[in-house]
C-alpha positions, 0 to 999 in steps of 0.5 A: 725528065718527061715521064708518061705512065699509063694505067687502067688496061686489062681484060674485058669482054666484048661490049665492055668498058675500060678507062685508061689514064696517063700520069704526066710529069717533068713538063708543063702538062697544060702546054702540050697536045696529048695523044693516045696511040695503040699497037696491035700484034703484027701491026703498026702503031696507030693514032687513036685520039688526041686532045688540045691543051685546054681540052677544047679540041679532040680528034679520033680515029674513025673506027673509035668515034662515038665509042672512045672519049679522050679527056684531060685534067690539067690540075692533075697532069693526067690524060684519060681515054674512056673506052666503051663498046670495046671490040676484039679489034681494039685489042692492043697495047695503048700508049700515051704520047707527047711528041717524041715521048712515049709511055711504057704502054698498057695492055687492053685485051677484049675477049670473051 
């Protein structure tokens, strides 16, 4: 069955960096567009970034452009989200997504 397992979240100070990763299994990873979403307390889940099957096309939420980078390694069935210049507004649970499938999420907290 499809499984998406996120890791890499944590507590970081404003301006800091984190690298999230999502290990996928149960499907042919290289055939699917992959996304990262996030959900802050009291807010709706929102799309943060997406990446095409071979990684040649990426899309980002406007507020993270220039700070976040999505990438993938099809040999490892893994998608990454490098987050630099983190701000308090980036605090949320971050989810890996493929269509109707979701990971369990990883908490990112940006605080001094």
